[in-house]
C-alpha positions as CSV (number, residue, x, y, z in Angstrom):
1,M,-62.6,-144.9,-102.6
2,N,-59.4,-145.3,-104.5
3,C,-60.8,-143.3,-107.4
4,L,-61.7,-140.5,-105.0
5,R,-58.2,-140.5,-103.5
6,H,-56.8,-140.4,-107.0
7,T,-58.9,-137.5,-108.0
8,I,-58.0,-135.5,-104.9
9,F,-54.3,-136.2,-105.6
10,L,-54.5,-134.9,-109.2
11,V,-56.4,-131.7,-108.1
12,S,-53.8,-131.1,-105.4
13,L,-51.0,-131.6,-107.9
14,V,-52.5,-129.1,-110.3
15,L,-53.0,-126.5,-107.6
16,L,-49.4,-126.9,-106.3
17,S,-48.1,-126.6,-109.9
18,A,-50.2,-123.4,-110.4
19,C,-48.9,-121.9,-107.2
20,A,-45.4,-122.8,-108.0
21,N,-45.6,-121.3,-111.5
22,R,-46.5,-117.9,-110.1
23,G,-43.1,-117.2,-108.7
24,M,-41.1,-118.9,-111.5
25,G,-39.6,-117.3,-114.6
26,P,-38.8,-113.7,-115.4
27,Q,-41.1,-111.1,-113.9
28,G,-41.7,-108.4,-116.5
29,G,-38.5,-107.4,-118.2
30,P,-36.8,-104.2,-119.6
31,K,-39.2,-101.5,-120.7
32,D,-39.7,-101.3,-124.4
33,E,-38.2,-98.0,-125.6
34,T,-37.9,-98.9,-129.3
35,P,-40.1,-96.8,-131.6
36,P,-41.9,-98.5,-134.6
37,E,-40.1,-99.0,-137.9
38,I,-41.4,-98.7,-141.4
39,L,-41.2,-102.0,-143.3
40,K,-43.0,-101.1,-146.5
41,E,-44.4,-98.0,-148.2
42,V,-47.2,-98.0,-150.8
43,P,-46.3,-96.1,-153.0
44,F,-42.6,-96.1,-152.1
45,N,-41.1,-93.0,-150.6
46,G,-40.0,-90.7,-153.4
47,S,-42.4,-92.1,-156.0
48,T,-43.2,-90.1,-159.2
49,D,-46.2,-90.1,-161.4
50,F,-48.5,-91.1,-158.5
51,H,-52.2,-90.7,-159.2
52,G,-53.8,-92.5,-156.3
53,Q,-55.7,-91.1,-153.3
54,E,-54.2,-93.2,-150.6
55,V,-50.8,-93.7,-149.0
56,V,-50.2,-96.8,-146.8
57,L,-47.3,-97.4,-144.4
58,Y,-46.7,-100.8,-143.0
59,C,-44.9,-100.9,-139.6
60,N,-43.1,-103.7,-137.7
61,E,-45.5,-103.6,-134.8
62,Y,-49.0,-102.4,-133.7
63,I,-49.2,-98.6,-133.7
64,Q,-51.3,-95.8,-132.5
65,L,-51.4,-92.2,-133.7
66,N,-50.9,-89.3,-131.3
67,D,-52.1,-85.7,-131.8
68,V,-52.5,-86.0,-135.6
69,A,-53.9,-82.5,-136.0
70,N,-50.8,-80.8,-134.6
71,Q,-48.1,-83.4,-135.5
72,V,-48.9,-84.4,-139.1
73,I,-48.1,-81.7,-141.7
74,I,-49.1,-82.2,-145.3
75,S,-47.6,-79.8,-147.9
76,P,-49.0,-78.4,-150.1
77,P,-52.0,-78.0,-147.9
78,S,-55.5,-79.0,-149.1
79,Q,-58.7,-77.2,-148.6
80,K,-60.2,-80.5,-147.4
81,Q,-58.0,-82.0,-144.7
82,P,-56.7,-85.5,-145.6
83,I,-57.7,-88.3,-143.2
84,V,-54.8,-89.8,-141.3
85,K,-55.5,-93.0,-139.3
86,G,-53.8,-95.9,-137.7
87,V,-55.2,-99.4,-138.2
88,G,-53.3,-102.3,-136.6
89,K,-49.7,-102.1,-138.0
90,R,-50.7,-99.7,-140.8
91,V,-50.8,-95.9,-141.2
92,I,-53.2,-94.8,-143.8
93,V,-53.4,-91.3,-145.3
94,T,-56.4,-90.7,-147.5
95,F,-56.7,-87.5,-149.6
96,E,-60.3,-86.2,-149.7
97,E,-59.8,-84.1,-152.9
98,P,-58.0,-84.7,-156.2
99,L,-54.2,-84.1,-156.0
100,R,-52.6,-81.3,-158.0
101,D,-50.9,-82.1,-161.3
102,S,-47.1,-82.2,-161.4
103,T,-46.8,-81.4,-157.7
104,T,-44.5,-82.8,-155.0
105,Y,-46.3,-83.7,-151.8
106,N,-44.5,-84.1,-148.4
107,I,-46.1,-85.7,-145.4
108,D,-44.2,-84.9,-142.2
109,F,-45.4,-87.1,-139.4
110,G,-43.6,-85.4,-136.6
111,S,-44.0,-87.6,-133.5
112,A,-47.4,-88.9,-134.4
113,I,-46.6,-92.5,-135.0
114,C,-46.1,-94.4,-131.7
115,D,-46.0,-98.0,-130.7
116,Y,-49.2,-99.3,-129.2
117,N,-48.1,-100.2,-125.7
118,E,-45.5,-97.7,-124.6
119,R,-46.3,-94.9,-127.0
120,N,-42.6,-94.6,-128.1
121,P,-42.8,-92.1,-131.0
122,M,-41.0,-92.5,-134.3
123,K,-39.5,-89.1,-134.8
124,N,-38.6,-87.0,-137.9
125,Y,-40.2,-89.4,-140.4
126,S,-41.4,-87.8,-143.6
127,F,-42.8,-89.2,-146.8
128,S,-42.8,-87.6,-150.2
129,F,-44.2,-88.4,-153.7
130,S,-44.9,-86.5,-156.9
131,T,-47.9,-86.5,-159.2
132,G,-45.4,-85.5,-162.0
133,P,-42.2,-87.0,-163.4
134,V,-39.8,-85.4,-160.9
135,I,-39.6,-84.9,-157.1
136,D,-39.0,-81.3,-156.1
137,T,-36.2,-81.3,-153.5
138,L,-35.4,-77.7,-152.6
139,Q,-35.8,-76.5,-149.0
140,L,-36.0,-73.3,-147.0
141,S,-35.2,-73.4,-143.2
142,G,-34.7,-71.1,-140.3
143,T,-36.0,-70.1,-136.8
144,L,-39.1,-68.4,-135.5
145,I,-38.8,-66.3,-132.3
146,N,-41.2,-64.2,-130.3
147,A,-40.5,-60.5,-131.3
148,E,-40.9,-59.1,-127.8
149,D,-38.7,-61.6,-125.7
150,L,-36.8,-63.5,-128.4
151,N,-38.1,-66.9,-127.1
152,P,-38.5,-69.7,-129.6
153,V,-42.2,-70.3,-130.5
154,S,-43.4,-73.8,-131.3
155,G,-46.4,-75.1,-133.2
156,I,-46.7,-72.2,-135.6
157,T,-47.4,-72.7,-139.3
158,I,-44.6,-71.5,-141.7
159,G,-46.0,-70.8,-145.2
160,L,-44.6,-70.0,-148.6
161,H,-46.3,-68.0,-151.4
162,Y,-45.1,-67.9,-155.0
163,V,-47.6,-65.1,-155.6
164,L,-45.4,-62.2,-154.4
165,H,-48.0,-59.6,-153.9
166,D,-49.0,-58.8,-150.3
167,S,-52.6,-59.6,-151.0
168,A,-51.8,-63.3,-151.3
169,F,-51.3,-63.6,-147.5
170,N,-54.9,-62.3,-146.9
171,S,-56.6,-64.2,-149.7
172,M,-54.8,-67.4,-150.8
173,P,-53.8,-70.6,-148.9
174,F,-50.0,-71.1,-148.6
175,A,-48.4,-73.0,-151.5
176,Y,-46.1,-74.9,-149.1
177,I,-46.2,-75.3,-145.3
178,A,-44.2,-76.5,-142.3
179,R,-44.5,-76.2,-138.6
180,T,-42.0,-75.0,-136.0
181,D,-40.6,-77.4,-133.4
182,E,-39.9,-76.7,-129.7
183,K,-36.8,-74.7,-130.6
184,G,-38.6,-72.6,-133.1
185,A,-36.8,-74.3,-136.0
186,F,-38.6,-75.0,-139.3
187,C,-37.8,-76.6,-142.6
188,V,-40.1,-76.2,-145.6
189,K,-39.3,-79.3,-147.8
190,N,-39.9,-80.5,-151.4
191,V,-40.2,-77.0,-152.8
192,K,-40.1,-76.3,-156.5
193,E,-37.6,-73.9,-158.0
194,G,-38.9,-70.4,-158.1
195,R,-39.3,-67.1,-156.1
196,Y,-41.2,-67.1,-152.8
197,R,-42.3,-64.9,-149.9
198,I,-42.2,-66.5,-146.5
199,Y,-44.6,-66.0,-143.5
200,A,-45.4,-67.4,-140.1
201,L,-49.0,-67.7,-138.9
202,N,-50.7,-68.9,-135.8
203,D,-53.4,-70.3,-138.0
204,I,-56.3,-70.4,-135.6
205,S,-58.9,-70.6,-138.4
206,K,-57.1,-73.6,-140.0
207,D,-57.5,-72.2,-143.5
208,Y,-53.8,-71.2,-144.1
209,I,-54.9,-67.6,-144.8
210,Y,-54.1,-64.7,-142.5
211,Q,-57.1,-63.5,-140.5
212,P,-56.9,-60.4,-138.4
213,S,-56.1,-61.1,-134.7
214,E,-53.9,-64.1,-135.7
215,A,-50.2,-63.8,-134.6
216,L,-47.9,-63.5,-137.6
217,A,-44.4,-62.8,-139.0
218,F,-43.4,-61.6,-142.4
219,L,-40.3,-60.4,-144.4
220,D,-40.0,-58.2,-147.4
221,T,-37.3,-60.4,-148.8
222,V,-38.0,-62.6,-151.8
223,F,-36.2,-66.0,-151.6
224,S,-35.0,-68.2,-154.4
225,P,-34.1,-71.6,-152.9
226,I,-31.0,-73.4,-154.3
227,V,-29.0,-76.5,-153.5
228,T,-25.2,-76.8,-153.8
229,E,-22.7,-79.7,-153.3
230,E,-20.1,-79.6,-150.5
231,Q,-17.1,-82.0,-150.7
232,D,-15.3,-83.3,-147.6
233,T,-11.6,-82.5,-147.7
234,I,-10.6,-85.8,-146.1
235,G,-11.8,-89.0,-147.7
236,P,-12.1,-92.6,-146.6
237,N,-8.6,-93.9,-147.4
238,L,-6.1,-91.8,-145.4
239,T,-2.9,-93.6,-144.2
240,L,-0.1,-92.3,-142.1
241,S,2.9,-94.5,-142.9
242,D,6.0,-92.6,-141.8
243,S,7.3,-90.8,-138.7
244,I,7.1,-87.1,-137.9
245,G,10.5,-85.6,-138.9
246,P,12.2,-82.8,-140.8
247,N,10.8,-83.7,-144.3
248,L,7.0,-84.0,-144.3
249,T,6.0,-85.1,-147.8
250,L,2.5,-85.5,-149.2
251,S,3.5,-88.0,-151.9
252,D,0.3,-89.2,-153.3
253,T,-3.0,-87.8,-154.6
254,I,-5.5,-86.2,-152.3
255,G,-8.3,-86.5,-154.8
256,P,-8.9,-87.6,-158.4
257,N,-6.5,-85.0,-160.0
258,L,-4.6,-83.3,-157.2
259,T,-1.0,-84.3,-156.0
260,L,1.0,-82.5,-153.3
261,S,4.7,-83.6,-153.6
262,D,6.6,-80.9,-151.8
263,S,8.0,-81.3,-148.2
264,I,6.2,-79.6,-145.4
265,G,8.2,-80.3,-142.3
266,P,10.1,-82.7,-140.2
267,N,9.8,-86.4,-141.4
268,L,6.0,-87.0,-141.7
269,T,5.1,-88.6,-145.0
270,F,1.6,-89.2,-146.3
271,S,2.3,-92.1,-148.6
272,D,-1.2,-93.1,-149.5
273,S,-4.0,-91.3,-151.2
274,I,-6.4,-89.2,-149.2
275,G,-9.0,-89.6,-152.0
276,P,-10.1,-90.5,-154.6
277,N,-13.6,-91.0,-153.2
278,R,-14.4,-87.8,-151.4
279,S,-17.9,-87.7,-149.8
280,T,-20.3,-85.0,-150.9
281,K,-23.0,-83.2,-148.9
282,L,-26.0,-81.2,-150.2
283,R,-26.4,-77.7,-148.8
284,Y,-29.8,-76.2,-149.1
285,E,-30.1,-72.4,-149.1
286,P,-31.5,-70.3,-147.5
287,Q,-31.1,-72.1,-144.1
288,D,-30.8,-69.1,-141.7
289,I,-34.1,-67.3,-142.2
290,L,-35.1,-65.4,-139.0
291,L,-38.8,-64.6,-138.4
292,R,-40.1,-62.5,-135.5
293,L,-43.6,-63.5,-134.5
294,F,-45.9,-60.8,-133.1
295,S,-49.6,-60.2,-132.3
296,E,-51.1,-57.0,-133.6
297,N,-53.0,-54.5,-131.4
298,K,-56.1,-55.6,-133.2
299,Q,-58.9,-57.4,-131.5
300,R,-62.5,-57.5,-132.5
301,R,-64.2,-54.7,-130.7
302,Y,-67.7,-55.2,-129.7
303,F,-69.9,-54.6,-126.7
304,Q,-70.4,-57.7,-124.6
305,R,-73.1,-57.0,-122.0
306,P,-74.2,-54.8,-119.2
307,L,-74.0,-56.0,-115.6
308,R,-76.1,-54.7,-112.7
309,D,-75.6,-57.0,-109.8
310,E,-76.2,-54.2,-107.4
311,R,-78.8,-51.4,-107.6
312,H,-76.2,-48.6,-107.3
313,L,-73.6,-50.0,-109.8
314,L,-73.9,-50.5,-113.6
315,T,-70.9,-52.0,-115.5
316,L,-70.5,-52.0,-119.3
317,L,-68.2,-54.7,-120.6
318,F,-66.4,-54.6,-123.9
319,A,-64.5,-57.5,-125.7
320,A,-61.4,-55.4,-126.3
321,P,-59.8,-52.1,-125.3
322,Q,-61.3,-48.9,-126.8
323,D,-59.4,-45.9,-128.0
324,S,-61.6,-43.5,-126.2
325,M,-64.5,-43.2,-123.8
326,P,-67.8,-44.4,-125.4
327,G,-70.5,-41.8,-125.8
328,L,-73.4,-42.2,-123.3
329,Q,-76.9,-40.7,-123.7
330,W,-79.4,-41.6,-121.0
331,L,-83.0,-42.1,-122.1
332,P,-85.7,-40.3,-120.0
333,I,-87.1,-42.1,-117.0
334,H,-90.9,-42.2,-116.9
335,T,-92.5,-42.6,-113.4
336,T,-96.0,-43.0,-112.1
337,D,-97.1,-42.3,-108.6
338,S,-99.8,-43.9,-106.6
339,L,-102.4,-41.5,-107.9
340,G,-101.6,-42.4,-111.5
341,H,-99.7,-39.1,-112.2
342,T,-96.8,-39.6,-114.6
343,D,-93.5,-37.7,-114.6
344,T,-90.5,-37.7,-116.9
345,I,-87.0,-37.2,-115.5
346,Q,-83.9,-36.5,-117.5
347,V,-80.7,-38.2,-116.2
348,S,-77.9,-35.7,-115.7
349,D,-74.1,-36.1,-114.9
350,T,-74.7,-35.0,-111.4
351,M,-76.7,-38.2,-110.7
352,L,-73.9,-40.6,-111.3
353,V,-70.1,-41.1,-111.3
354,V,-68.5,-42.7,-114.4
355,Q,-65.3,-44.7,-113.8
356,P,-63.7,-46.0,-117.0
357,S,-60.8,-48.5,-116.9
358,H,-57.4,-47.5,-118.3
359,K,-58.1,-48.9,-121.7
360,F,-61.9,-48.2,-121.7
361,D,-62.8,-51.9,-121.9
362,T,-64.7,-51.7,-118.6
363,I,-67.0,-48.8,-117.7
364,N,-68.3,-48.6,-114.1
365,I,-71.2,-46.2,-113.6
366,W,-71.9,-45.5,-109.9
367,L,-75.5,-44.3,-109.5
368,T,-75.6,-41.6,-106.8
369,D,-79.2,-40.4,-107.1
370,S,-81.8,-42.3,-105.1
371,L,-84.3,-42.0,-108.0
372,L,-82.0,-43.8,-110.4
373,I,-81.1,-46.4,-107.8
374,R,-84.7,-47.3,-107.3
375,Q,-85.3,-48.0,-111.0
376,D,-85.3,-51.7,-111.9
377,T,-84.5,-50.8,-115.5
378,L,-82.3,-48.0,-116.9
379,S,-81.9,-47.4,-120.6
380,L,-79.2,-45.5,-122.5
381,L,-77.8,-45.1,-126.0
382,M,-74.1,-45.9,-126.3
383,T,-71.9,-45.0,-129.2
384,Y,-68.6,-46.7,-129.6
385,M,-66.2,-48.1,-132.3
386,F,-67.2,-51.5,-133.6
387,T,-65.2,-54.0,-135.7
388,D,-67.3,-54.9,-138.8
389,S,-67.0,-58.1,-141.0
390,T,-64.1,-56.6,-142.9
391,F,-62.2,-55.8,-139.7
392,N,-62.7,-52.1,-140.1
393,L,-63.7,-49.9,-137.2
394,V,-67.0,-48.2,-137.7
395,P,-69.2,-46.2,-135.2
396,Q,-71.9,-48.3,-133.6
397,T,-74.9,-47.1,-131.5
398,D,-76.6,-49.6,-129.2
399,T,-79.6,-49.3,-126.9
400,I,-78.6,-50.7,-123.5
401,E,-81.1,-52.0,-121.1
402,A,-79.6,-52.4,-117.6
403,V,-82.0,-54.5,-115.5
404,Y,-81.6,-55.1,-111.7
405,R,-83.3,-58.3,-110.4
406,E,-83.9,-58.3,-106.7
407,P,-82.4,-61.5,-105.2
408,R,-84.8,-63.8,-103.4
409,M,-84.4,-64.0,-99.7
410,S,-86.4,-64.5,-96.5
411,D,-87.6,-61.7,-94.4
412,K,-85.1,-62.6,-91.7
413,A,-82.2,-62.6,-94.2
414,R,-83.4,-59.2,-95.6
415,E,-83.6,-57.7,-92.2
416,A,-80.0,-58.9,-91.4
417,L,-78.8,-57.4,-94.7
418,E,-80.4,-54.1,-93.9
419,K,-78.9,-54.0,-90.4
420,K,-75.4,-54.7,-91.9
421,R,-75.9,-51.9,-94.4
422,R,-76.8,-49.4,-91.6
423,E,-73.7,-50.3,-89.6
424,Q,-71.4,-50.4,-92.7
425,K,-68.3,-48.2,-92.8
426,L,-66.4,-46.9,-95.8
427,E,-63.7,-49.5,-96.6
428,L,-60.2,-48.0,-96.7
429,K,-57.0,-49.9,-97.7
430,S,-53.4,-48.8,-97.9
431,N,-50.1,-50.2,-99.3
432,T,-48.2,-49.8,-96.1
433,S,-46.0,-52.6,-94.8
434,T,-43.4,-53.1,-92.1
435,T,-40.7,-52.0,-94.5
436,F,-41.4,-49.5,-97.2
437,D,-39.5,-48.6,-100.4
438,I,-38.1,-45.1,-100.6
439,Y,-39.5,-44.5,-104.1
440,Q,-43.1,-45.6,-103.3
441,P,-45.9,-43.1,-102.5
442,L,-48.4,-44.0,-99.8
443,T,-51.6,-45.2,-101.5
444,L,-55.1,-45.0,-100.0
445,T,-57.7,-47.0,-101.9
446,F,-61.5,-46.9,-101.4
447,A,-64.2,-49.4,-102.4
448,T,-66.6,-46.6,-103.7
449,P,-66.1,-43.1,-105.1
450,L,-65.3,-40.4,-102.5
451,K,-67.5,-37.3,-102.2
452,S,-65.2,-35.5,-99.7
453,W,-62.4,-35.8,-97.2
454,Q,-61.3,-33.6,-94.3
455,P,-57.5,-32.8,-94.5
456,D,-57.7,-31.6,-90.8
457,S,-58.7,-35.2,-89.9
458,L,-55.4,-36.6,-91.2
459,H,-52.3,-36.3,-89.0
460,F,-48.9,-37.2,-90.4
461,Y,-45.9,-37.8,-88.2
462,E,-42.2,-38.7,-88.3
463,K,-41.4,-40.9,-85.3
464,V,-38.0,-40.3,-83.7
465,D,-37.4,-42.7,-80.8
466,T,-40.7,-42.2,-78.8
467,V,-41.3,-38.7,-80.0
468,R,-43.7,-37.9,-82.9
469,R,-42.9,-34.8,-85.0
470,P,-45.8,-33.4,-87.2
471,L,-44.9,-33.2,-90.9
472,P,-46.4,-31.5,-93.9
473,F,-47.8,-33.7,-96.7
474,T,-49.7,-33.5,-100.0
475,I,-52.8,-35.5,-101.1
476,I,-53.1,-36.2,-104.9
477,K,-56.0,-37.7,-106.7
478,A,-54.9,-40.8,-108.6
479,D,-58.1,-41.2,-110.6
480,S,-61.2,-39.2,-111.6
481,T,-63.5,-41.0,-109.1
482,N,-61.3,-40.2,-106.0
483,M,-61.2,-43.9,-105.3
484,K,-57.4,-43.8,-105.0
485,L,-55.4,-41.1,-103.3
486,L,-51.7,-40.6,-103.0
487,L,-50.0,-39.2,-99.9
488,M,-46.8,-37.5,-101.2
489,H,-43.7,-36.8,-99.0
490,D,-40.0,-36.8,-99.5
491,W,-39.2,-40.0,-97.6
492,Q,-35.9,-40.2,-95.7
493,P,-34.2,-43.6,-95.4
494,E,-34.5,-45.5,-92.1
495,R,-37.2,-43.1,-90.8
496,E,-40.4,-44.3,-89.2
497,Y,-43.7,-42.6,-90.2
498,E,-47.2,-42.7,-89.0
499,L,-50.5,-41.5,-90.4
500,E,-53.5,-41.1,-88.0
501,I,-56.9,-41.0,-89.7
502,D,-59.8,-39.7,-87.6
503,S,-63.2,-41.1,-87.8
504,A,-65.3,-39.8,-90.7
505,A,-62.2,-38.3,-92.3
506,F,-63.5,-39.7,-95.7
507,T,-67.1,-39.8,-97.0
508,D,-68.2,-41.5,-100.1
509,V,-71.1,-40.6,-102.5
510,Y,-73.4,-42.9,-100.5
511,H,-72.7,-41.1,-97.3
512,L,-70.6,-43.9,-95.8
513,S,-67.8,-42.6,-93.6
514,S,-64.4,-44.2,-92.8
515,D,-63.5,-45.5,-89.4
516,R,-60.6,-44.4,-87.3
517,Q,-57.3,-45.9,-88.4
518,S,-53.6,-45.6,-87.7
519,L,-51.0,-46.6,-90.3
520,R,-47.3,-47.1,-89.6
521,W,-44.3,-47.9,-91.8
522,K,-40.5,-47.6,-92.0
523,I,-38.4,-46.6,-95.0
524,R,-35.7,-49.0,-96.0
525,S,-32.0,-48.1,-95.5
526,L,-30.1,-47.0,-98.7
527,D,-27.7,-49.7,-97.7
528,E,-30.3,-52.3,-98.7
529,Y,-30.4,-51.1,-102.3
530,A,-28.0,-51.5,-105.3
531,T,-27.4,-49.2,-108.2
532,L,-26.8,-50.3,-111.8
533,I,-25.3,-47.9,-114.3
534,M,-25.6,-49.2,-117.9
535,K,-23.9,-47.8,-120.9
536,V,-24.7,-49.0,-124.4
537,E,-22.1,-49.3,-127.2
538,P,-22.5,-48.1,-129.9
539,F,-24.7,-45.4,-128.4
540,N,-28.2,-45.1,-129.8
541,P,-30.5,-42.4,-128.3
542,R,-33.6,-44.4,-129.4
543,L,-32.8,-47.4,-127.2
544,M,-34.9,-48.0,-124.1
545,L,-33.2,-50.1,-121.4
546,Q,-35.1,-52.6,-119.3
547,V,-34.0,-54.3,-116.1
548,L,-35.4,-57.9,-115.9
549,T,-35.7,-60.4,-113.1
550,D,-34.5,-63.9,-113.5
551,K,-38.1,-64.7,-114.6
552,D,-37.8,-62.3,-117.6
553,V,-40.1,-59.9,-115.9
554,V,-39.5,-56.1,-116.4
555,V,-39.0,-54.1,-113.2
556,H,-37.6,-50.9,-114.6
557,T,-37.5,-49.1,-118.0
558,L,-35.4,-46.0,-118.7
559,P,-34.1,-44.4,-121.9
560,A,-30.4,-44.9,-122.8
561,T,-28.1,-41.9,-122.0
562,E,-24.7,-41.3,-123.4
563,D,-23.0,-41.2,-120.0
564,G,-24.9,-44.3,-118.8
565,T,-28.4,-45.0,-117.6
566,R,-28.7,-45.1,-113.8
567,F,-31.1,-47.6,-112.3
568,E,-31.4,-46.8,-108.5
569,Y,-33.0,-48.5,-105.6
570,L,-32.7,-52.0,-107.0
571,K,-33.0,-54.8,-104.5
572,P,-29.9,-57.0,-104.3
573,Q,-30.5,-60.0,-106.5
574,T,-29.9,-61.3,-110.0
575,Y,-31.0,-59.1,-113.0
576,Y,-30.7,-59.2,-116.7
577,I,-30.8,-56.3,-119.3
578,R,-32.9,-56.0,-122.4
579,A,-33.3,-53.1,-124.8
580,F,-35.7,-52.2,-127.5
581,E,-35.4,-49.5,-130.2
582,D,-38.2,-47.0,-129.6
583,L,-38.7,-46.1,-133.3
584,N,-42.0,-44.2,-132.7
585,G,-40.8,-42.4,-129.6
586,D,-43.6,-43.4,-127.2
587,S,-41.3,-45.0,-124.6
588,V,-43.1,-48.4,-124.8
589,W,-42.4,-51.4,-127.0
590,T,-44.6,-51.3,-130.1
591,T,-45.7,-54.4,-131.9
592,G,-46.0,-54.8,-135.7
593,D,-48.8,-54.1,-138.0
594,W,-49.5,-56.1,-141.2
595,E,-51.8,-53.6,-142.9
596,M,-49.2,-50.8,-142.4
597,K,-46.3,-53.3,-143.2
598,R,-44.6,-52.3,-140.0
599,Q,-42.3,-54.7,-138.2
600,P,-42.3,-54.9,-134.4
601,E,-39.7,-52.7,-132.7
602,P,-36.3,-54.5,-132.5
603,V,-35.4,-56.1,-129.1
604,Y,-31.9,-57.0,-127.9
605,Y,-30.6,-58.9,-124.8
606,S,-27.4,-58.5,-122.9
607,G,-26.0,-62.0,-122.3
608,K,-24.4,-61.0,-119.0
609,K,-26.1,-61.8,-115.7
610,Q,-26.0,-58.9,-113.3
611,S,-25.6,-60.1,-109.7
612,L,-26.1,-57.0,-107.6
613,R,-25.1,-56.6,-104.0
614,A,-26.5,-54.2,-101.4
615,N,-24.9,-50.8,-101.0
616,W,-22.9,-51.2,-104.2
617,D,-22.8,-49.3,-107.5
618,F,-22.3,-51.5,-110.6
619,E,-21.2,-50.2,-114.0
620,E,-21.6,-52.3,-117.1
621,T,-21.5,-51.9,-120.9
622,F,-24.1,-53.4,-123.1
623,L,-22.7,-54.3,-126.5
624,W,-26.1,-54.7,-128.1
625,Q,-24.8,-55.3,-131.7
626,E,-22.0,-57.7,-130.7
627,K,-23.9,-61.0,-131.2
628,A,-26.4,-62.2,-133.7
629,L,-30.0,-62.0,-132.5
630,L,-30.4,-65.7,-131.9
631,E,-27.3,-65.8,-129.7
632,Q,-28.2,-62.9,-127.5
633,K,-30.7,-64.2,-125.0
634,P,-29.2,-65.9,-121.9
635,A,-29.9,-69.6,-121.9
636,E,-31.4,-69.4,-118.4
637,L,-34.0,-67.0,-119.6
638,K,-34.7,-68.7,-122.9
639,K,-37.8,-70.9,-123.0
640,D,-40.2,-72.3,-125.5
641,A,-43.1,-69.9,-125.5
642,G,-45.3,-72.7,-126.8
643,K,-48.0,-72.0,-129.4
644,K,-48.6,-68.2,-129.4
645,K,-52.1,-67.4,-128.4
């Protein structure tokens, strides 16, 4: 019995101790925000005559590697990517191919090395070694911006070529590489003395060679990197030992061989040396290279597929915009009746309506003949421009089979669908709203191509108090299919308008008619708008001015005029001004072209914010050459564009 009591006592004591310990002592502690540190490097950083295949870094704590593919940059690049891995407290870099003779390698780890628990990154650590007797130490640095909006672009490969011919960019991997940071800054390190061409490349193919459709930047300049020494003018041993008075004397040496002993002013004496140990700093040139990244208007052009989800509509989809409408040649339709008689029918333009998109990358073909609509399969020859393996455009002719597959449904569902079709009306939409801008036309949009409309069935009024006054108007076709019509009238501010549309005023190619509708809208008062008059100095007639929102979105574009460009009917809010030099005279910003060695058209920003108020005219001057390009864009508009797609 005593043993049992003793046992129960001991168990209770242990449990009480465990419960008590839960609340004792520090709970957690400050979060670890210290990144890992390198304790040892094999070989040591800056080694020469290295002939191994592996670099090992020993850290002071357990580590993990983050986003190695994008963070770790090894220059010069290898055809076979080195393996970078973290094992315990070690970072191991293994080269998969022999290293080049007498070459300096640089491994920039970016923010890849992190501690194991909190993922605190060790930033800006780089490691270099040479397979020869010396370490190359020259550098080239600068900034990469997006050519169209001057935003910095991160994650883009910067490459050097010592082969100065243009063909190197298309055919050879870069000799040295770096990558841009979130501010677009780059620094190509450990470069050998010589002459180089520099490029930027969104290297999607990961081969360090330009491929058409990859964003790029280039300069015609040939760079010869150098390094110079800069000496600080004030050294470590400066002493002020006298008061400020009428006879200022520098009575001792400033450096190893320089003495100033004449008085300067009222009683201040420098009685100790400012030198002799002046500090020196290395300055690497060039350090202000500016590259403008652009994407060419070159995409691989090919036909993707035909779509025929509905019997009466065939859609041809292309992978990229086309320069012109593809050529279409319909193949004959062969039919057989119930008695076995065959017939051949040629498809003509009167049996369909073709609706190309603005850039000819989508072609809608509305079948209007019942014979065509009934065919499950339609065939045609299509000729278009195709991008071959050398990225040249060549004519291509394909045979297209457009097949319609009837969806499976029950008899009840099919009957309901047929009833809905019989009762269907032609869909009509408009852009009317309670308040309407004075510069907008009234737009009528239809779901299918129109066959006809009855002008007498449209009644347009101006409403004054409760009285409606009939007004003349004009209907303009906005596209070739009549699916969009514009009602034109000289709107007057603060007036109310009404458009009454009679039943069956519009009829489409499938004999559907519109329903009765009444549209009402009111034009804004001129007091609700602001006007901005922008002059440019110095005047350049090739400049096109753009008004931007505070989201860097273009709302108006007009050419510069000598007496000032007038932007009217602006809503009272904050705007910014951008300009581009329209070198080819087409009134739109034009990107660059590598094959033609054409740079993108220059873009400039006004640094001043335009805060417009209603019913005011604002006059401003845009000094578009006053600031360097990197200093022009307002900070509130500037953002990292990220990796350019």
